C-alpha positions in Angstrom: 0.1 0.0 -0.1 1.6 3.7 -0.4 1.9 6.0 1.9 -1.8 7.9 2.4 -3.2 10.9 4.6 -5.3 9.3 6.6 -6.6 11.5 9.3 -6.7 15.5 9.5 -6.8 17.2 12.8 -7.0 20.8 13.5 -7.1 22.4 16.9 -9.0 25.8 16.9 -8.1 26.8 20.6 -4.8 25.7 20.8 -4.3 23.2 24.0 -8.4 22.6 23.5 -10.0 19.5 22.7 -9.5 19.0 18.1 -11.5 18.3 15.4 -10.9 15.5 12.4 -12.0 16.9 9.7 -12.5 15.4 5.6 -10.3 18.4 3.9 -8.2 21.8 4.9 -6.8 24.7 3.2 -4.1 26.3 3.4 -3.2 29.8 4.2 -0.3 32.0 2.7 1.5 31.3 6.4 1.7 27.4 5.5 -0.6 26.5 7.7 -3.8 24.7 7.7 -6.9 27.1 8.2 -8.5 27.9 11.4 -5.1 25.3 13.0 -4.8 27.4 16.3 -6.4 30.5 14.8 -7.1 31.2 18.7 -5.3 30.6 22.1 -5.8 31.9 25.6 -3.3 34.1 27.1 -2.6 35.5 30.9 -1.8 39.5 31.6 1.6 38.5 31.4 0.7 38.0 27.8 1.8 34.5 27.8 -0.4 31.5 26.4 -2.6 29.3 29.0 -2.2 26.2 27.8 -0.9 22.6 29.1 2.9 23.1 29.6 2.3 25.9 31.6 -1.6 24.8 33.6 -2.2 21.0 33.8 -6.3 21.9 34.5 -7.0 22.5 31.0 -6.7 18.7 30.6 -10.0 19.4 32.4 -11.8 21.1 29.5 -13.5 19.5 26.8 -14.5 21.7 24.3 -16.7 21.5 21.2 -17.9 23.8 18.4 -20.5 24.3 15.5 -19.4 23.2 12.0 -19.1 26.5 11.0 -16.6 27.0 14.3 -18.4 29.9 15.4 -20.5 28.3 18.2 -18.2 27.1 21.4 -19.0 24.3 24.3 -17.5 23.8 27.4 -17.3 21.3 29.7 -15.4 20.8 33.1 -14.6 16.7 32.7 -16.3 15.4 36.1 -18.5 18.2 36.5 -21.8 19.3 36.0 -20.9 22.7 34.9 -21.6 23.8 31.2 -21.6 26.8 28.7 -22.1 28.2 25.8 -20.7 31.3 24.0 -20.3 32.8 20.2 -17.3 33.5 19.9 -17.1 36.5 18.3 -20.9 38.1 19.7 -19.8 37.1 23.9 -16.1 37.2 24.1 -15.8 38.7 27.9 -18.5 36.2 28.6 -16.4 34.1 27.6 -13.0 35.1 28.9 -15.2 35.7 32.5 -15.6 31.8 32.7 -12.4 31.1 31.3 -10.7 33.4 34.3 -12.9 31.4 37.1 -11.5 28.4 36.0 -8.8 29.5 36.1 -8.6 31.6 38.5 -6.8 34.4 37.6 -7.9 37.3 34.5 -7.5 34.8 30.2 -7.7 36.7 27.1 -9.2 35.3 23.9 -6.7 36.5 21.1 -6.8 35.2 17.3 -5.1 34.9 14.2 -6.4 33.9 11.2 -2.4 34.8 9.0 -0.5 32.5 10.8 -2.6 30.4 14.0 -0.2 29.7 17.3 2.2 27.7 16.4 4.9 26.7 18.4 8.0 26.5 16.2 8.1 29.9 14.3 10.7 28.7 12.4 8.1 25.4 11.0 4.6 27.0 10.4 3.6 23.7 8.7 1.2 21.4 10.3 2.5 18.4 11.8 3.2 15.0 11.0 2.8 11.6 12.5 2.3 8.3 11.3 -0.5 5.8 12.7 1.9 3.0 13.0 4.2 5.5 15.3 0.9 6.3 17.4 0.7 2.8 17.1 3.7 0.9 18.1 4.5 4.4 20.9 0.9 3.2 22.4 2.2 -0.3 22.8 5.2 1.2 24.9 3.0 1.5 28.1 0.1 -0.4 29.7 -2.9 0.4 29.4 -2.6 3.0 26.4 -4.6 3.3 24.2 -3.3 4.2 19.8 -6.6 6.9 20.6 -5.0 8.5 23.9 -1.6 8.1 22.1 -3.2 10.3 19.3 -4.6 12.8 21.2 -1.7 13.6 23.4 0.2 14.0 20.2 -2.0 16.0 19.1 -0.7 16.3 15.2 -2.6 18.0 12.3 -1.5 15.1 9.5 -0.9 10.9 10.2 -0.2 9.0 7.8 -1.4 5.5 6.6 -0.3 2.7 5.3 3.4 3.2 6.3 5.2 1.2 9.0 6.2 3.5 12.5 8.6 5.9 12.5 8.0 6.7 8.0 7.9 10.3 9.3 11.4 10.8 10.0 12.3 10.2 6.3 10.4 13.6 6.0 13.1 15.6 8.0 16.9 15.0 7.5 20.4 17.4 7.7 20.2 20.5 9.9 20.0 23.5 7.2 18.2 20.9 4.4 14.5 20.5 4.0 12.7 17.0 2.7 10.5 18.3 -0.1 6.7 15.9 -0.4 4.6 16.1 -1.2 0.7 15.4 -0.1 -2.3 15.3 -2.9 -1.8 18.6 -4.5 0.7 20.2 -2.0 3.7 20.5 -1.0 6.4 20.8 1.9 8.9 20.8 2.6 10.3 18.3 5.9 11.6 21.1 8.6 13.0 18.6 12.0 11.7 16.2 14.7 9.2 17.6 17.2 10.9 18.4 20.9 7.9 16.9 22.7 7.4 19.3 26.1 5.6 17.9 29.4 2.3 17.4 27.7 2.5 13.7 25.9 3.0 12.8 29.5 -0.2 12.9 31.2 -3.2 12.5 30.4 -4.7 13.5 27.9 -8.3 14.1 30.0 -7.7 13.8 33.1 -3.6 15.3 33.6 -2.5 12.7 36.0 0.8 11.9 35.0 2.5 9.0 32.9 4.9 6.8 35.9 8.0 7.2 34.1 6.9 8.5 31.2 9.4 10.1 29.0 12.0 7.8 30.5 10.7 4.9 29.3 9.5 7.1 26.0 13.4 7.5 25.7 14.7 4.3 25.8 12.4 2.9 23.5 12.8 5.5 21.1 16.6 5.1 21.4 16.1 1.1 20.3 13.4 1.4 18.0 15.2 4.4 15.7 15.0 3.5 12.0 17.8 2.9 9.8 16.6 5.7 7.6 16.5 8.4 10.0 19.2 11.3 10.2 20.4 10.7 13.7 22.0 14.1 14.0 19.1 15.2 14.4 18.7 13.9 17.9 20.7 15.3 20.8 18.3 13.7 22.8 15.4 10.9 21.7 12.3 12.4 23.4 11.0 13.3 19.9 8.1 12.5 18.3 6.3 13.7 14.2 7.7 16.5 12.0 7.6 19.5 11.5 7.0 21.4 8.4 6.9 24.8 6.3 4.7 24.7 3.7 5.6 27.5 0.4 3.5 30.7 0.0 3.2 29.5 -3.7 0.9 26.4 -2.1 -2.3 28.8 -0.6 -5.4 28.0 -1.6 -4.8 24.5 -2.0 -6.6 22.0 -0.1 -6.1 18.3 1.5 -7.9 15.9 1.7 -7.9 13.1 3.4 -7.0 9.8 1.0 -4.6 11.5 -1.1 -1.5 10.1 -1.6 2.4 11.0 0.0 5.4 11.1 -2.4 8.4 12.1 -1.3 10.3 14.3 -4.4 13.9 15.4 -2.9 16.1 16.7 -0.3 17.7 20.0 -0.6 18.0 23.8 0.6 14.9 26.0 1.1 14.8 27.3 -2.1 11.1 28.7 -1.6 10.3 32.1 0.5 8.0 30.7 3.2 5.5 33.2 4.0 5.9 35.8 7.5 
């Protein structure tokens, strides 16, 4: 079976729940439309995210089909609320501020969203087989739970575990690959943070998660992986850029995935 785009996920509000979609439009910045379009900030201008505040794991979020209305539910309680993202923003911010215990602001960026890696603003890529393999390292860990912990945008099917390690190479060079009609640059393996070590729904820490992950990742490194990109082994999935020339193109679930070439980056990436 040839590599193909098995699943697409977007995260309308950074650090909150995902939406699975059948297609996604490419923005000029290289981001997927609506992915991390909103983010929560504290008074100091810092992200309110799971890296800084484990309470966010208990916050379930759903959206209407047009991504205009947000429903929130504090897991394990009967506390629920529905807000229009624009018309009721002050009320939404007040509700979130009460939940977190400090003032919270909701910000929007429709151009780039709020990516973690400012040098790789495109979607993150992982394979289904990788998620299955990594889940197997931890007792009673489901593949879907590992998927929720890793929070990738694009999932590749029809390939072996860690196939996506072929989508990056030495520092300063880029792997050019194509999904459907969209051209990508694979930049680097994604360095993981504290978030994958916690249960995605409860925030409870998985004992020795990082220690086990690092040992298993090192032992499982395929022959095709550029090992010089691993100053440590707490890395999984691939950060990407998408050239500005691809703006407006559509990724479709089921699209073929092809690796094209390796080169210095010679295309302009939108700021």
